[in-house]
C-alpha positions in Angstrom: 80.7 -62.4 37.6 79.3 -59.3 39.2 75.8 -58.0 38.8 74.9 -54.4 39.3 71.5 -53.6 40.2 69.7 -50.3 39.6 67.2 -49.4 42.4 63.6 -48.9 41.2 61.2 -46.3 42.5 59.1 -47.5 45.3 55.9 -49.3 44.1 53.7 -47.3 46.2 54.7 -43.9 44.5 54.0 -45.5 41.2 50.5 -46.5 42.2 49.7 -43.1 43.6 50.7 -41.4 40.4 48.7 -43.7 38.3 45.7 -43.3 40.6 46.0 -39.4 40.5 46.2 -39.6 36.7 43.1 -41.9 36.8 41.1 -39.7 38.8 42.0 -36.7 36.6 41.1 -38.7 33.5 37.8 -39.4 35.2 37.0 -35.8 36.4 37.9 -34.2 33.0 37.1 -37.1 30.5 33.9 -38.5 31.7 31.8 -35.3 31.8 33.1 -34.5 28.2 32.2 -38.0 26.9 28.9 -38.2 28.9 25.7 -37.5 26.5 24.5 -34.0 26.9 22.5 -31.5 24.7 24.5 -29.3 22.4 24.8 -25.6 23.5 22.6 -24.6 20.6 19.7 -26.3 22.2 19.6 -24.0 25.1 18.2 -21.1 22.8 16.0 -21.4 19.8 17.2 -19.9 16.6 15.6 -17.5 14.1 15.6 -18.4 10.3 17.5 -16.3 7.9 16.7 -16.6 4.2 19.0 -15.1 1.7 18.8 -14.6 -2.2 21.3 -16.6 -4.3 23.9 -13.7 -3.9 23.8 -13.8 -0.2 21.6 -10.7 0.2 19.1 -11.1 3.2 15.5 -11.5 2.2 14.0 -12.1 5.7 15.0 -12.8 9.3 12.4 -14.3 11.5 11.8 -14.1 15.2 13.0 -17.1 17.1 10.1 -18.9 19.1 10.9 -16.9 22.2 10.6 -13.6 20.4 14.4 -12.9 20.0 16.3 -12.3 16.9 19.0 -15.1 17.4 20.5 -16.7 14.5 23.0 -19.5 15.5 26.0 -19.8 13.2 29.1 -22.2 13.5 32.3 -20.4 15.0 34.0 -20.9 11.5 31.4 -18.7 10.0 32.4 -15.6 12.2 35.0 -13.1 11.1 38.4 -14.2 12.8 39.0 -10.5 13.4 35.9 -10.4 15.5 36.7 -13.4 17.4 40.3 -12.2 18.2 39.0 -8.8 19.1 36.5 -10.5 21.5 39.2 -12.4 23.3 41.4 -9.2 23.6 38.4 -7.2 25.1 36.9 -10.1 27.4 39.3 -13.0 28.1 42.9 -12.9 26.9 43.6 -16.2 29.0 40.6 -17.9 27.6 42.5 -20.9 26.2 44.4 -21.1 29.7 41.8 -21.5 32.2 39.1 -23.8 33.3 36.2 -21.5 33.4 37.5 -19.0 36.1 40.6 -16.8 36.0 41.4 -15.8 39.6 44.0 -13.3 38.5 41.4 -11.4 36.5 38.8 -11.5 39.4 41.3 -10.0 42.0 42.6 -7.4 39.5 39.0 -6.4 38.6 38.0 -6.1 42.2 41.1 -4.0 43.1 40.6 -1.6 40.3 37.0 -1.4 40.8 37.2 -0.7 44.6 40.5 1.6 44.5 39.0 3.5 41.5 42.2 2.8 39.5 41.6 2.9 35.5 38.5 1.9 33.9 35.9 0.0 35.8 35.8 -3.6 34.5 34.6 -7.1 35.3 36.6 -10.3 36.0 34.2 -12.7 34.5 35.6 -15.1 31.8 33.7 -15.9 28.6 32.7 -19.2 30.2 31.2 -17.3 33.1 29.4 -14.9 30.9 27.9 -18.0 29.0 26.9 -19.6 32.3 25.0 -16.3 33.2 23.3 -16.2 29.9 22.4 -19.9 29.7 21.2 -20.4 33.3 19.8 -16.8 33.7 21.8 -16.3 36.8 21.7 -13.1 38.9 25.3 -12.3 39.7 24.9 -9.1 41.6 25.3 -11.0 44.9 28.1 -13.0 46.2 26.0 -16.1 46.1 25.1 -15.5 42.6 28.6 -15.1 41.6 29.6 -18.3 43.2 26.8 -20.1 41.3 28.2 -18.5 38.2 31.7 -19.9 39.0 30.2 -23.3 39.7 28.3 -23.3 36.3 31.3 -22.1 34.4 33.4 -24.8 35.6 30.7 -27.3 34.8 30.6 -25.9 31.1 34.4 -26.2 30.9 34.1 -29.9 32.1 31.4 -30.9 29.6 32.2 -28.7 26.5 35.2 -27.8 24.5 36.7 -24.5 24.3 35.5 -24.2 20.7 31.9 -25.1 21.6 31.7 -22.6 24.6 33.1 -19.6 22.5 30.7 -20.4 19.7 27.8 -20.4 22.0 29.0 -17.1 23.7 29.2 -15.4 20.2 25.6 -16.6 19.4 24.2 -15.4 22.7 26.0 -12.0 23.2 23.1 -9.4 24.0 22.8 -6.4 21.7 19.8 -4.7 23.2 16.1 -4.7 22.5 15.6 -8.5 21.4 18.7 -9.0 19.4 21.1 -11.7 20.5 24.2 -13.1 19.0 26.8 -11.7 16.4 24.9 -13.2 13.5 21.7 -11.5 14.1 23.4 -8.3 15.1 25.4 -8.3 11.9 22.6 -8.8 9.7 20.4 -6.3 11.4 23.0 -3.5 11.9 25.3 -4.1 8.8 23.3 -6.1 6.5 25.8 -8.8 6.0 26.7 -12.2 7.6 29.4 -12.1 10.3 31.9 -13.7 8.1 32.1 -10.5 5.9 32.5 -7.9 8.7 35.5 -5.4 8.2 37.6 -4.6 11.2 35.5 -1.4 12.4 32.4 -3.5 12.2 33.9 -6.3 14.0 35.2 -4.1 16.8 31.7 -2.5 17.0 30.0 -6.0 17.6 32.6 -6.7 20.3 31.9 -3.6 22.4 28.1 -3.0 21.8 27.1 -5.7 24.3 28.8 -4.1 27.2 26.3 -1.1 26.9 23.8 -1.8 24.2 21.5 1.1 25.2 24.2 3.6 24.7 26.0 2.3 21.7 23.2 1.5 19.3 21.2 4.4 17.8 19.3 4.3 14.6 21.4 5.5 11.6 24.3 7.0 13.7 27.4 6.1 15.7 27.3 7.3 19.3 30.1 8.9 21.0 30.2 6.1 23.7 30.5 3.6 20.8 33.2 5.4 19.1 35.2 5.8 22.3 34.9 2.1 23.1 35.8 1.2 19.6 39.0 3.5 19.6 40.0 1.9 22.9 39.7 -1.6 21.6 41.5 -0.7 18.4 44.6 0.3 20.5 44.7 -3.1 21.9 44.3 -4.6 18.6 47.3 -2.5 17.3 49.3 -3.5 20.3 48.7 -7.1 19.6 49.5 -6.6 15.9 52.5 -4.2 15.8 53.2 -5.1 12.1 49.8 -3.5 11.3 50.1 -0.5 13.7 50.5 2.1 11.0 48.4 0.5 8.4 46.7 3.1 6.2 43.8 1.0 5.3 42.8 0.4 9.1 42.8 4.2 9.6 40.8 4.7 6.6 38.2 2.1 7.7 38.0 3.7 11.0 37.1 7.2 9.6 34.1 5.7 7.6 30.8 6.3 9.5 29.1 3.0 10.6 25.5 3.8 9.7 23.9 1.4 12.0 20.5 0.0 11.0 17.9 -0.9 13.3 15.0 -3.6 13.4 12.9 -1.2 11.3 15.5 -1.6 8.4 15.2 -5.5 8.4 14.3 -6.5 4.8 10.9 -8.3 3.9 11.6 -9.3 0.4 10.0 -12.0 -1.8 7.4 -12.8 0.8 5.4 -15.6 -0.8 8.6 -17.6 -1.7 10.3 -16.9 1.7 7.3 -18.2 3.5 7.7 -21.5 1.7 11.2 -21.6 2.7 10.6 -20.8 6.3 8.0 -23.6 6.7 10.4 -26.0 5.2 13.2 -24.8 7.2 10.9 -25.3 10.4 10.4 -28.9 9.5 14.2 -29.6 8.8 15.6 -27.4 11.6 17.7 -25.2 9.3 18.5 -21.7 10.4 20.1 -20.3 7.3 18.5 -20.8 3.8 20.2 -19.8 0.5 17.3 -19.4 -1.9 17.4 -19.4 -5.7 15.9 -16.0 -5.9 17.8 -13.2 -7.5 16.6 -10.0 -5.6 17.2 -7.8 -8.5 15.0 -9.8 -10.7 12.4 -10.2 -7.9 12.1 -6.3 -7.5 11.6 -6.1 -11.4 8.7 -8.6 -11.2 7.2 -7.0 -8.2 7.3 -3.5 -9.6 5.9 -4.6 -13.0 3.1 -6.4 -11.4 2.1 -3.6 -8.9 2.1 -1.0 -11.7 0.1 -3.1 -14.0 -2.5 -4.0 -11.5 -2.8 -0.3 -10.4 -3.4 0.7 -14.0 -5.9 -2.1 -14.9 -8.0 -2.0 -11.8 -10.3 0.3 -13.5 -11.5 -2.8 -15.7 -11.7 -5.1 -12.5 -8.2 -6.7 -12.8 -7.2 -6.6 -9.1 -4.7 -9.2 -8.8 -1.8 -11.1 -10.6 0.8 -13.6 -10.0 4.3 -14.3 -11.9 7.1 -16.7 -11.9 10.6 -16.4 -13.5 12.8 -19.5 -14.0 16.2 -19.9 -15.1 16.0 -23.0 -17.5 19.8 -23.4 -17.3 19.8 -24.9 -13.8 15.9 -24.8 -13.3 16.2 -22.3 -10.3 13.5 -20.0 -9.6 14.6 -16.5 -9.9 11.5 -14.6 -8.8 8.0 -15.3 -7.5 5.3 -12.8 -7.1 2.3 -14.6 -5.5 0.0 -11.6 -5.5 0.0 -7.9 -6.4 0.3 -6.9 -2.8 1.1 -9.3 0.0 -0.4 -6.8 2.6 -3.7 -6.2 0.9 -6.3 -8.3 2.7 -9.0 -7.1 0.3 -7.3 -9.2 -2.5 -6.1 -12.0 -0.1 -2.8 -10.8 -0.7 -1.0 -13.4 1.5 -2.3 -16.3 -0.8 0.5 -17.5 -3.0 -1.2 -17.4 -6.6 1.7 -19.3 -8.1 0.6 -22.4 -6.3 -3.2 -22.1 -7.0 -4.8 -24.6 -9.4 -6.8 -22.9 -12.1 -7.9 -23.5 -15.7 -4.9 -22.8 -18.0 -6.9 -22.1 -21.1 -5.0 -22.4 -24.4 -1.5 -22.5 -22.7 -1.7 -26.2 -23.0 -2.0 -26.3 -26.8 1.7 -26.3 -27.5 2.0 -29.6 -25.9 -0.9 -30.9 -28.0 1.0 -29.9 -31.1 4.2 -31.3 -29.6 2.6 -34.7 -29.0 1.1 -34.7 -32.5 4.4 -34.1 -34.1 6.0 -36.9 -32.1 3.1 -39.3 -33.0 3.6 -38.5 -36.8 0.3 -36.7 -37.1 1.5 -33.3 -38.2 4.5 -31.1 -39.2 4.5 -27.4 -38.8 3.1 -26.8 -42.4 0.3 -29.6 -42.2 -2.8 -28.1 -43.2 -5.6 -28.6 -40.6 -9.3 -28.1 -40.7 -10.9 -25.3 -38.8 -14.5 -26.0 -39.5 -17.8 -26.7 -37.4 -16.9 -30.2 -36.1 -18.6 -32.7 -33.5 -16.4 -34.9 -31.4 -19.1 -37.0 -29.9 -21.1 -34.7 -27.6 -18.4 -32.1 -27.7 -18.6 -29.3 -30.4 -15.9 -26.8 -29.8 -15.9 -23.3 -31.1 -13.4 -20.7 -31.5 -12.9 -17.6 -29.4 -14.3 -15.4 -32.1 -17.1 -17.6 -32.9 -15.7 -18.0 -36.6 -14.2 -20.8 -38.7 -11.3 -20.0 -41.1 -11.4 -23.4 -43.1 -7.8 -24.9 -44.0 -5.1 -23.5 -41.7 -1.5 -24.7 -41.3 -0.4 -26.2 -38.0 1.8 -23.2 -37.3 -1.0 -20.6 -37.8 -3.6 -22.7 -35.9 -1.3 -22.8 -32.8 -0.3 -19.1 -33.1 -4.0 -17.9 -33.5 -5.1 -20.4 -30.9 -7.8 -22.1 -33.2 -9.8 -24.6 -30.9 -11.2 -27.1 -33.6 -7.8 -28.0 -34.8 -6.4 -28.6 -31.4 -9.2 -30.6 -30.2 -8.9 -32.6 -33.4 -5.4 -33.3 -32.8 -5.9 -34.3 -29.1 -8.6 -36.6 -30.3 -6.0 -38.6 -32.2 -3.3 -38.7 -29.6 -2.4 -42.1 -28.1 0.5 -43.3 -26.1 0.5 -40.8 -24.5 -2.7 -38.8 -24.6 -2.7 -35.3 -23.4 -4.0 -36.4 -20.1 -1.3 -39.1 -19.7 1.4 -36.4 -20.7 0.3 -34.1 -18.1 0.3 -36.8 -15.5 3.8 -37.9 -16.3 4.7 -34.2 -16.2 3.7 -33.9 -12.5 0.5 -31.9 -12.9 -1.2 -32.8 -9.8 -4.8 -33.4 -8.6 -6.2 -34.2 -12.0 -9.7 -35.9 -12.0 -10.0 -39.0 -14.1 -9.4 -38.7 -17.7 -13.0 -39.3 -18.5 -14.0 -36.4 -16.5 -12.4 -34.0 -19.1 -12.7 -35.7 -22.4 -11.2 -33.5 -25.2 -12.1 -30.3 -23.3 -8.5 -30.8 -21.6 -7.0 -29.5 -24.8 -8.7 -26.2 -24.2 -8.0 -25.9 -20.5 -10.8 -28.0 -19.1 -8.4 -29.2 -16.4 -6.5 -27.1 -13.8 -2.8 -26.3 -13.5 -0.7 -23.9 -11.3 1.8 -21.2 -12.4 4.5 -23.4 -11.0 3.3 -26.4 -13.1 3.2 -24.5 -16.3 6.5 -23.0 -15.6 7.9 -26.5 -15.4 6.2 -27.6 -18.7 7.5 -24.5 -20.7 10.9 -25.1 -19.1 10.7 -28.7 -20.5 10.2 -27.1 -24.1 13.2 -24.9 -23.6 15.3 -27.9 -22.3 14.4 -29.7 -25.7 11.9 -32.1 -24.3 13.4 -33.0 -21.0 11.4 -32.4 -17.9 13.4 -31.2 -14.9 12.1 -30.2 -11.4 12.1 -26.6 -10.4 14.5 -25.6 -7.7 14.1 -23.1 -4.9 17.6 -23.5 -3.4 21.0 -22.1 -4.7 24.2 -23.8 -4.3 23.3 -27.3 -5.6 24.3 -28.6 -8.8 21.4 -28.8 -11.3 20.5 -32.3 -12.4 22.4 -33.7 -15.3 19.3 -35.1 -17.2 15.7 -35.1 -16.7 12.7 -37.3 -17.8 12.2 -37.0 -21.6 8.5 -36.1 -22.5 8.9 -34.9 -26.0 11.6 -35.7 -28.6 14.2 -33.0 -29.3 12.8 -32.5 -32.8 9.2 -32.0 -31.5 10.4 -29.5 -28.8 12.5 -27.8 -31.4 9.5 -27.5 -33.9 6.9 -26.3 -31.3 9.4 -23.6 -30.1 9.9 -22.6 -34.0 6.2 -22.2 -34.2 5.7 -20.2 -31.1 8.5 -17.8 -32.1 6.4 -16.4 -35.0 3.6 -15.3 -32.5 3.5 -11.6 -32.8 3.6 -9.3 -29.7 0.3 -7.7 -28.8 1.8 -4.3 -29.7 2.9 -5.8 -33.0 0.8 -6.3 -36.1 2.8 -8.6 -38.2 3.6 -12.3 -37.7 7.2 -12.7 -37.5 7.9 -9.0 -36.7 9.8 -9.7 -33.5 13.4 -8.3 -33.5 16.5 -8.8 -31.2 15.9 -11.6 -28.6 13.1 -13.9 -29.7 10.2 -14.6 -27.4 8.3 -17.9 -27.6 4.8 -17.4 -26.0 1.5 -18.4 -25.8 -1.8 -17.0 -24.0 -4.6 -18.7 -22.4 -8.2 -17.8 -21.2 -10.1 -19.9 -18.8 -13.9 -20.8 -19.0 -16.1 -18.0 -17.9 -13.3 -15.4 -18.2 -11.9 -16.2 -14.6 -8.2 -16.4 -15.4 -5.9 -14.8 -18.2 -2.5 -16.4 -18.8 0.6 -15.8 -20.8 3.5 -18.4 -20.7 6.7 -18.1 -22.7 10.4 -18.3 -23.0 12.9 -15.7 -23.7 16.9 -15.8 -23.3 17.6 -18.4 -20.7 14.3 -17.8 -18.8 10.7 -19.1 -18.5 8.1 -16.6 -17.4 4.5 -17.4 -16.6 2.0 -14.7 -15.8 -1.5 -15.1 -14.3 -4.0 -12.1 -14.0 -7.5 -12.4 -12.4 -9.0 -12.3 -9.0 -8.5 -15.1 -6.2 -12.3 -15.3 -5.6 -12.7 -16.7 -9.1 -15.1 -14.2 -10.3 -15.6 -13.8 -14.0 -14.5 -10.7 -15.9 -14.8 -10.0 -19.6 -11.7 -8.2 -19.4 -9.7 -11.2 -18.4 -8.7 -12.5 -21.9 -5.2 -13.8 -22.1 -3.8 -11.6 -25.0 -5.5 -8.5 -23.6 -5.0 -8.9 -19.8 -1.9 -11.1 -19.3 0.3 -10.7 -22.5 0.9 -6.8 -22.0 2.1 -7.6 -18.3 4.1 -10.5 -19.7 6.0 -8.4 -22.2 6.4 -5.5 -19.8 8.3 -7.9 -17.5 10.3 -9.3 -20.6 11.4 -5.8 -21.4 12.2 -4.9 -17.9 14.5 -7.9 -17.5 16.2 -7.3 -20.8 16.8 -3.8 -19.6 18.3 -4.8 -16.4 20.5 -7.5 -17.8 22.1 -6.0 -20.9 23.3 -8.4 -23.5 20.9 -11.1 -22.5 20.9 -13.9 -25.0 19.7 -17.4 -25.7 21.6 -20.5 -24.4 23.4 -22.1 -27.4 21.1 -25.1 -28.7 22.1 -27.4 -31.7 19.6 -28.3 -34.2 18.5 -31.8 -33.7 20.3 -34.2 -36.1 17.2 -36.0 -37.3 15.5 -32.9 -38.7 15.3 -31.8 -42.2 14.0 -28.7 -44.0 11.8 -29.6 -46.9 9.7 -27.9 -49.6 5.9 -28.3 -49.4 2.8 -26.8 -51.2 1.6 -23.9 -49.1 -2.1 -24.4 -49.5 -2.0 -28.2 -48.5 1.3 -28.7 -46.6 2.0 -31.8 -48.6 4.6 -32.3 -51.3 4.1 -30.0 -54.2 2.7 -31.4 -57.4 3.4 -30.0 -60.7 0.3 -27.6 -60.4 1.2 -26.1 -57.0 1.8 -22.3 -57.6 3.2 -21.4 -54.1 5.7 -23.3 -52.1 7.2 -22.9 -48.7 9.9 -24.6 -46.5 8.8 -26.5 -43.3 10.7 -28.7 -40.7 10.3 -32.4 -41.3 11.2 -35.6 -39.4 12.0 -38.4 -41.9 10.2 -41.6 -41.3 7.8 -39.9 -38.8 6.2 -36.7 -40.2 3.3 -37.3 -42.6 3.7 -36.6 -46.1 1.9 -37.2 -49.4 1.7 -35.5 -52.9 -0.7 -32.5 -52.7 -3.9 -32.6 -55.0 -5.4 -29.4 -53.9 -4.2 -27.7 -57.1 -5.4 -29.5 -60.2 -4.9 -28.7 -63.9 -8.2 -29.8 -65.5 -8.7 -30.2 -69.2 -11.9 -28.6 -70.2 -13.9 -29.3 -73.4 -14.5 -25.7 -74.9 -17.4 -26.9 -76.7 -19.4 -28.3 -73.7 -17.7 -26.4 -70.9 -17.4 -29.8 -69.1 -14.2 -31.8 -68.3 -12.7 -33.2 -71.4 -12.7 -36.9 -72.1 -9.8 -38.8 -73.6 -9.9 -38.5 -77.3 -11.2 -34.8 -77.6 -9.3 -33.2 -80.4 -6.7 -30.9 -79.0 -8.0 -27.7 -80.4 -11.1 -28.2 -78.1 -9.1 -28.7 -75.0 -8.2 -25.9 -72.6 -6.2 -26.6 -69.4 -7.2 -24.7 -66.3 -5.8 -24.5 -62.8 -8.4 -25.1 -60.0 -8.2 -25.3 -56.2 -10.3 -28.3 -55.2 -11.4 -28.4 -51.6 -13.7 -30.5 -49.5 -17.3 -29.4 -49.7 -17.4 -28.0 -46.0 -14.3 -26.0 -46.4 -15.4 -24.6 -49.9 -18.5 -23.4 -48.2 -16.3 -21.7 -45.3 -14.3 -20.0 -48.2 -17.5 -18.7 -49.7 -18.9 -17.5 -46.4 -15.7 -15.6 -45.8 -16.2 -13.9 -49.2 -13.2 -15.9 -50.7 -15.0 -18.4 -52.9 -13.0 -21.0 -54.8 -14.0 -21.4 -58.4 -15.6 -25.1 -58.7 -14.2 -27.2 -61.4 -16.6 -28.0 -64.3 -18.7 -31.0 -64.2 -17.3 -34.2 -65.6 -18.8 -35.9 -68.7 -19.5 -39.6 -68.5 -16.4 -40.9 -70.3 -17.2 -44.5 -70.2 -14.8 -45.8 -67.6 -14.5 -42.7 -65.2 -11.3 -41.4 -67.1 -10.9 -37.6 -67.5 -8.0 -35.5 -68.6 -6.5 -34.2 -65.4 -3.0 -32.8 -65.3 -0.9 -32.9 -62.1 -2.4 -36.1 -60.7 -3.6 -39.5 -61.8 -6.1 -39.6 -64.6 -8.5 -41.7 -62.7 -10.6 -39.6 -60.5 -9.8 -41.6 -57.3 -6.5 -40.2 -55.8 -3.7 -42.3 -54.5 -1.0 -41.9 -51.7 -1.3 -41.9 -48.0 -3.5 -39.3 -46.6 -2.2 -36.6 -44.1 -3.2 -37.5 -40.6 -5.4 -34.4 -40.3 -6.7 -34.8 -43.8 -8.5 -31.4 -44.5 -8.5 -32.5 -47.9 -10.4 -35.7 -47.2 -9.0 -39.3 -47.0 -7.8 -39.9 -50.6 -10.7 -37.8 -51.9 -13.5 -40.2 -50.3 -16.6 -38.7 -48.7 -16.3 -38.2 -45.0 -19.4 -38.9 -42.8 -20.1 -36.2 -40.1 -23.5 -37.4 -39.0 -24.2 -39.9 -37.4 -21.5 -39.2 -34.8 -19.0 -41.9 -34.5 -19.5 -44.0 -31.2 -22.7 -42.3 -30.1 -26.0 -44.2 -29.6 -29.3 -42.7 -30.7 -32.4 -43.2 -28.5 -35.6 -44.1 -30.2 -38.7 -43.5 -28.0 -41.2 -46.2 -28.2 -44.1 -43.8 -28.2 -42.8 -41.9 -31.3 -41.1 -44.9 -33.3 -42.6 -43.7 -36.4 -41.7 -40.3 -36.3 -38.0 -40.3 -35.0 -35.3 -39.4 -37.7 -31.6 -39.5 -37.7 -29.6 -36.8 -40.0 -27.2 -38.3 -42.4 -24.5 -35.8 -43.7 -21.1 -35.9 -45.1 -18.6 -33.8 -46.8 -17.1 -34.8 -50.1 -14.3 -33.7 -52.6 -14.8 -30.4 -54.3 -15.6 -32.2 -57.6 -18.4 -34.1 -56.2 -21.9 -32.9 -57.0 -24.1 -35.9 -55.3 -23.8 -38.3 -52.5 -25.7 -41.6 -52.4 -26.9 -43.2 -49.0 -27.2 -46.8 -48.2 -28.4 -48.6 -45.0 -26.7 -51.8 -45.3 -27.2 -52.8 -49.0 -30.5 -50.8 -49.1 -30.5 -47.4 -51.0 -32.4 -44.7 -49.1 -31.7 -41.6 -51.1 -29.4 -38.8 -52.2 -28.1 -35.4 -51.1 -25.6 -32.7 -51.9 -22.3 -32.8 -49.9 -22.9 -30.9 -46.7 -26.7 -31.2 -46.8 -28.3 -33.5 -44.5 -30.8 -36.3 -45.5 -33.3 -37.4 -42.9 -33.6 -41.2 -42.4 -36.3 -42.8 -40.3 -35.3 -45.9 -38.5 -37.9 -48.5 -38.3 -36.8 -50.2 -35.1 -33.9 -50.4 -32.6 -30.8 -52.1 -33.4 -27.5 -51.7 -35.3 -27.2 -50.3 -38.8 -24.3 -49.7 -41.2 -24.5 -46.2 -42.8 -22.8 -45.7 -46.1 -22.2 -42.6 -48.2 -21.1 -43.1 -51.9 -20.0 -40.4 -54.2 -20.4 -40.3 -58.0 -17.1 -41.9 -58.5 -17.8 -44.9 -56.3 -15.7 -43.7 -53.3 -17.3 -44.0 -50.0 -17.3 -43.9 -46.2 -19.2 -46.0 -43.7 -20.1 -45.8 -40.0 -21.8 -48.0 -37.6 -25.0 -46.6 -36.1 -26.7 -48.0 -32.9 -30.4 -47.1 -32.2 -31.6 -47.9 -28.7 -35.2 -48.0 -27.6 -36.2 -46.0 -24.5 -39.6 -45.5 -22.8 
């Protein structure tokens, strides 16, 4: 057998080849893999803030006082990148930093004066000069430039070098990079440049002083741009005769300058800039809609200019889209540049007394806790809640009033009475869970919190009212665009309660409208507020998909009688509402379904309870079965009168001597308010002693004591029983040892309208009688605990514990 052997290459040759490849891998691979800073770190960047539609709101200076906005290569127009390579470095992807052919050609053409004078620097060499600040006018400088360009090629990819060059190209003055130049000169990002604009940004860096003149295109720029266009057409013969290119080239450029840079939404933009500085972001897409922002700014500016005559010098406003919780407009002050009003302070973040703007949430909690429904009748009468005795803004009391009207008319006593009954959560706990920050301990406010005793910001109120619009779900405000809205929030109110509160607020008439329910078109759900001492005037509300909160006042906190919510803030609120509706024609509400566990029932208008047979006027109201309070009304009573005596008839009186008459029977304190208002209610006749307490009463039980569960805010009393108003529940009375024999405690109570006399007991000891609403003075003999009881003529009573403490 014969073997044929094929000769192999000499081993030394293979070894030399492998060694050469290894050396090349080390030379080109190791520098690329070695840790190094990104090229973007060689120059700090500006921050650009845009509105939700991509319109520039602000471009800041970089820390080195340059307008320079670093953007990725992928966010630069491909036409600009291609034009740059045509103009500056056609062999960019084929060399390693230096193109000897280009250098020799440039030197020959420059020295011999052939053609147009040009340089031989590659893009890598130009970047080396910019980054390392090289003087390349000398031979030594040029050699250093070549060395640094080679170093850049070894360390960084072609992609990174080209990206850095685009972001550092000089555009004259203190403008660097195509992103900053594109925003300044054309008011658009570099990704949206058309061909003439792209060609201009390629040729301007060669002679920025000659090619950038405010508002006009210079001859030098036109010449350079047309020359580059010829190269572009040569590279794209299929587009050589394109009519759209010629049309674009004939359009004037209208170059903008630094003076044209926008300064929009300054308070909100400042927030974004500070946030971007912490996170290292260079471009921020905010949630602001520039069109809506200008609407709010214009309305606030005009309103303050008009109302400055009465001392209203400042205002703030915020508009939120409840569909995605993005803030569409923020006005932090009437004039950002007015130092006299501290215009640079962002009033939407300031904590101030919100006045009555918190009342809708008191009513919402009361609905959820089964205390009321919208037609429940509340008592607006002088009432003491421990040491706190609230009064209404007008100093008057209207007596019985429906929950709907009490909220719309912003009556203080009913709101405080409801707040006193809230538990799990209380109003304070509700506000804490809603994110209202920097609240003092709950005991610090007491019941005054319902009337604005705490502090909240425009931002926090906007969040709360957006919770109502989102049917009880609390969602955070969002100042950034582009991110999906949270699918669900934290539920603070039931869907039914939020629905009913909005239904009540909808009937609040505009300040330029006289009738409740007179709103037409797009409904507005709104509430005003006035702080203690007339320091702040508020209006907050919902229209269409938006929540709007308006504050007027002065940042120094000085009081002004003109700062009343309905007169100082509501007009500005509705001016903004109308302006937004005019700008966004066809604005409508988001579609909301009626909550399933909600019914419409008929109640007696006067009492808010189920109508009895005697109720003459009925109305419809929303009602949550199993939660909302309800009983049969007993305000209207058909009382049988003995025509012979004029008293209530007893059983057994012959029918010919009995006349049935309809009476409204109110507790004594409310009857007194009706009389003071000039609307006295006719009192029912005195009852005869029928030997067993039975009278002929139509429309309710024959026994004078009524039955059924009382409404939670029982303006009609608790089952007709007297209600002790003094001594105050939970209070301790001080008895001075030096005046032990002279100290007196006032005993007082309200009673059913039929009651003529109340009988007072301390423990089991009878101490005297008084008429309902008239105080009886009692002198305690010694310190201690006493049980005070008031009993009416029918044996119905109320009791209260009284503590008397001795003091020196």
